[in-house]
C-alpha positions as a Python dict, from the first residue, in 0.01 Angstrom:
ca = {
    (1, 'M'): (0, 0, 0),
    (2, 'N'): (-78, -381, 80),
    (3, 'T'): (-303, -461, 367),
    (4, 'P'): (-253, -772, 581),
    (5, 'E'): (-569, -927, 360),
    (6, 'E'): (-383, -915, 54),
    (7, 'R'): (-42, -1058, 160),
    (8, 'P'): (-4, -1436, 111),
    (9, 'N'): (75, -1623, 421),
    (10, 'P'): (473, -1728, 418),
    (11, 'D'): (320, -2092, 543),
    (12, 'D'): (103, -2125, 287),
    (13, 'A'): (396, -2090, 18),
    (14, 'L'): (576, -2300, 214),
    (15, 'A'): (379, -2592, 249),
    (16, 'R'): (326, -2558, -152),
    (17, 'A'): (705, -2577, -196),
    (18, 'R'): (737, -2866, 25),
    (19, 'A'): (402, -3041, -161),
    (20, 'A'): (595, -2950, -533),
    (21, 'R'): (948, -3058, -383),
    (22, 'A'): (853, -3463, -393),
    (23, 'K'): (755, -3439, -719),
    (24, 'M'): (1032, -3218, -843),
    (25, 'A'): (1269, -3494, -682),
    (26, 'A'): (1071, -3756, -881),
    (27, 'A'): (1142, -3548, -1202),
    (28, 'L'): (1549, -3527, -1130),
    (29, 'D'): (1542, -3905, -1042),
    (30, 'E'): (1461, -4003, -1425),
    (31, 'D'): (1674, -4132, -1641),
    (32, 'Q'): (1838, -3813, -1846),
    (33, 'E'): (1886, -4018, -2150),
    (34, 'P'): (1679, -4122, -2408),
    (35, 'D'): (1608, -4424, -2508),
    (36, 'P'): (1765, -4563, -2777),
    (37, 'D'): (1500, -4687, -2981),
    (38, 'E'): (1294, -4305, -2907),
    (39, 'P'): (1305, -4105, -3200),
    (40, 'L'): (1511, -3815, -3098),
    (41, 'G'): (1409, -3550, -3337),
    (42, 'W'): (1645, -3262, -3484),
    (43, 'Q'): (1992, -3268, -3305),
    (44, 'P'): (2285, -3045, -3427),
    (45, 'I'): (2557, -3252, -3651),
    (46, 'W'): (2803, -3276, -3356),
    (47, 'K'): (2507, -3511, -3151),
    (48, 'R'): (2425, -3679, -3418),
    (49, 'P'): (2560, -4042, -3339),
    (50, 'R'): (2811, -4175, -3603),
    (51, 'K'): (2702, -4343, -3889),
    (52, 'P'): (3033, -4598, -3997),
    (53, 'K'): (3071, -4528, -4378),
    (54, 'S'): (3108, -4808, -4658),
    (55, 'K'): (3429, -4875, -4808),
    (56, 'A'): (3284, -4704, -5134),
    (57, 'A'): (3173, -4445, -4955),
    (58, 'K'): (3529, -4339, -4831),
    (59, 'K'): (3692, -4423, -5176),
    (60, 'A'): (3442, -4210, -5328),
    (61, 'E'): (3509, -3919, -5078),
    (62, 'L'): (3914, -3991, -5102),
    (63, 'R'): (3849, -3960, -5475),
    (64, 'K'): (3668, -3630, -5415),
    (65, 'Q'): (3940, -3519, -5212),
    (66, 'R'): (4227, -3606, -5404),
    (67, 'K'): (4071, -3434, -5701),
    (68, 'R'): (4005, -3118, -5521),
    (69, 'L'): (4389, -3126, -5402),
    (70, 'Q'): (4514, -3206, -5721),
    (71, 'E'): (4284, -2895, -5911),
    (72, 'A'): (4455, -2664, -5593),
    (73, 'A'): (4803, -2723, -5664),
    (74, 'K'): (4737, -2661, -6020),
    (75, 'R'): (4593, -2373, -5966),
    (76, 'R'): (4857, -2289, -5741),
    (77, 'L'): (5145, -2357, -5970),
    (78, 'A'): (4966, -2137, -6219),
    (79, 'A'): (5006, -1866, -5983),
    (80, 'A'): (5341, -1908, -5940),
    (81, 'N'): (5469, -1927, -6314),
    (82, 'S'): (5261, -1604, -6346),
    (83, 'R'): (5482, -1412, -6096),
    (84, 'R'): (5767, -1557, -6247),
    (85, 'P'): (6086, -1300, -6294),
    (86, 'R'): (6111, -1107, -6626),
    (87, 'S'): (6470, -1183, -6812),
    (88, 'R'): (6763, -977, -6691),
    (89, 'Q'): (6750, -804, -7056),
    (90, 'N'): (6388, -742, -7017),
    (91, 'R'): (6442, -540, -6720),
    (92, 'I'): (6763, -382, -6786),
    (93, 'G'): (6566, -248, -7129),
    (94, 'N'): (6277, -147, -6910),
    (95, 'A'): (6494, 54, -6682),
    (96, 'A'): (6632, 303, -6912),
    (97, 'A'): (6321, 376, -7053),
    (98, 'R'): (6208, 441, -6722),
    (99, 'R'): (6490, 696, -6667),
    (100, 'D'): (6457, 798, -6999),
    (101, 'A'): (6095, 897, -6941),
    (102, 'R'): (6211, 1079, -6597),
    (103, 'A'): (6466, 1301, -6776),
    (104, 'L'): (6214, 1398, -7000),
    (105, 'S'): (5950, 1485, -6760),
    (106, 'R'): (6213, 1654, -6526),
    (107, 'H'): (6318, 1884, -6805),
    (108, 'S'): (6018, 1902, -6969),
    (109, 'G'): (6094, 2308, -7028),
    (110, 'A'): (6446, 2228, -7197),
    (111, 'W'): (6254, 1952, -7454),
    (112, 'L'): (6120, 2182, -7713),
    (113, 'W'): (6004, 1871, -7989),
}
């Protein structure tokens, strides 16, 4: 158990808090924004100030984007062509072959080769 001598005096704590209050208020009243000349150190990309791009940089970026989109369109076209439906004749032939195979498998005991 705490003896009365070990317990801090609440009046001392209150006096310390009042003394620190002025210092805290001064720190909070300071300008929160850093000076523009002052180096900021590392910042996430969304907080960094924007630098305008040169015309050449813009055009190069658009060229790269256009090329990327054209290559994607070629890939999509090739993928669509590979999924094209087969000709009707080919489908009928396959269906007939499937029917024959099914019939053979059903009556496997009857077909003695």
